[in-house]
N, C-alpha and C positions, 0 to 999 in steps of 0.2 A: 851307551853311545857317548863318545867324547866329542869335543868341539870340532875336531878335524873331520869326523864322520857326519856330524850333525849339519854343518853348513851345506855340504852338497845335497843332503836329504831335503833340507829346506828349499834349496834352489830347484830341485826336481819337482817337489810338491807345488811350489809357486808356479812353475811352468805349466804343470798339469791343470792348474786351476785358473790360468789366465786365458785370454781370448784365443790364443793359438794352440792351446792344450796339447793334443796328441802330436801335432806337428812340431811343437817346441820341444817336447820330450824326445822325439826321434832325432831332432837336431842336436840336442845335448848328448845323446848316445853316440851319434856319428862323430861329433867333435871329440868326445872322450876316446873313442876308438882310434881316431886319427892322431891325436896328441899323445896317446899312450898314458893318459892321466889315470893312474891306478885307482885313486879314490872314487872317481865317478865311474870308471870302467868296471869296477868290481861291485858297485852298489847293486845289490839284488833288486831293490825296488825299481831302479831304472830299467833293468832287463825285463822285469815282470810287466812294467807299464808298456814298454815297446811291444812286447809279445801280445798283450791284451789289445793294444791299439790296432796292431796288424790283424789279429784274429777277428775283431769286430768290424773293421773297415772304417774309413774316415767318415763316411756318411752317418753310420750308426753312432759314432762317438760325438759327432757334431749335433745330431738330433738329441742325444742324451744331455749334452751341455745346455742346449736351449731349454729343454724340458726341466732340468734341475735348477738352472740359474736364471733364465731370462723369460720364461713363459709368460705371455700376456694374461693368461688365465690364473696366474699365481705361481711363482717359482716354488718348487717343492723344497729346495734347500738354498735359500738366499745366501749368497757368499759375502755378506757384509756384517761386520760385528754389531753395528747399530740396530740390526733387525733382531739379533739374539740377546743383546744386553741392553738393559734399560727398561723404562716403563712404557715408552711408546716407540715402536719400530719406525725408523726413518733413515733416509739416506742424506748425506751431507749435513748431518746433525752433530750432536755432542761427541759421538765416538769418532767421527771423521775429524772434527776439530782437535780432539785429543791426540790422535795419531799425528796430525800435522804439527801440532805444538811440540810433541815429543821429538819428532824428527828434526824440526827446525832448531830446537834447543841444541842439537848436536850438529847443526849446519848441514843437514841432509834434506833434500827436497824430493818427496815421492814423485815419480814420473806420472804425468798425465792426470794429476789430481783434480784438474778443473773439469774433466769429462767423466772421471771415475772416482767415486767416493774413496778417500784415502783409507777407509777401514775395510776395503775389499781384502779378502783372505790372501790373494796372491801378493798384494802390496805388503801386507803385514808379514807374511812369510819371507818375502824378499828383504824387508828391513831387518828382521830377526837374523837372517843369514848374513847380512852385511855386518851387523854388530858382532857376530861370532867371527867372521872372516877378518875383522880388524882387531881381533883379540881383545874385545871389550866385553868380557863375561859379565861384569856388573851391570852394564847397560842392557845386555841381552836378557839377563834375569829380570831386570826391572820391566822391560818391554813385555817379556813373556807373561809375567804376573799380571800386568795391567791390561794387556790387550789380547793375548791369545788364550791363556789358560781359562778365562771365564766362559769361553764359547766354543773353542776348537773341538773338544770331545763330543759335544752335542751335534755340531756341524758334521763331524766325521761319521757319527752314527746315522745321521740323516742320509748322507751319501750312500753309506753301505746298505741301508734299508731300501732306498728309493731308486738307486741307479739301475738302469737296464743293461749296462755294459760292465764287463769285468774291469775295464779301465777305471771307471769311477768308483766301483766297489773297492778296488785295491787302494785308490786314493783315500777313501773314507777309512778303511782299516789302518792305513799308514798314519793318518792324522790321529786316530785314537791311540795307536801304539806309541806315537811320538809323545802325546800328552801324558800317557801312562808312564812312559820312561822318564819324562821330566818331573813327574810327581814323586818319584822315588827319593829317598832321603839324601842321596849324594847326586847333586846336579852334575851335568857334564862339565868336565874341565875344558878350558879353552887351551888348545895345543898351540905352541909357537909355530910360526910360519917355517917352512922348510929351509928358507934362506937365513934363518936365525933371528929375524926381526919380530 
């Protein structure tokens, strides 16, 4: 997968793991269809997620989201790096600060970080996609190695194993495939923008 294919995949996965999950994925698909955007419109993952969301229904996907990520009884698959990496799982801790520091070093400010820990998987995937879309492969690789590679495969397995809906099972498998693909010897090349910049 090259950078031109990877950036939209990261955007779709970030949307699927964010608070508007299935609705956001359906909006991306609709926008891709309306704009004729070939990259997003032909992304098999996007079509599969839209189908899975429609087949399960919005209530089932929402229930699975709460169960997997927010349950007061203990989230089955906590979506924060700080829970998966480090000695003591915590929110707004060292991993949050590390993501903020990394982003701020590049003059990027993660959205809503005062309310949501910056090490949330959707935020990290969004930042990674941003680094690719700005043709900054070195920064993407550094961010990937430091923040996503250490925990994304385990998180993806957790989703695939514990999800009740195909929507989140597909997301889990896609995260594992992404991590496996980026672990191969030749990392994705960052393709130039279509306008030549």
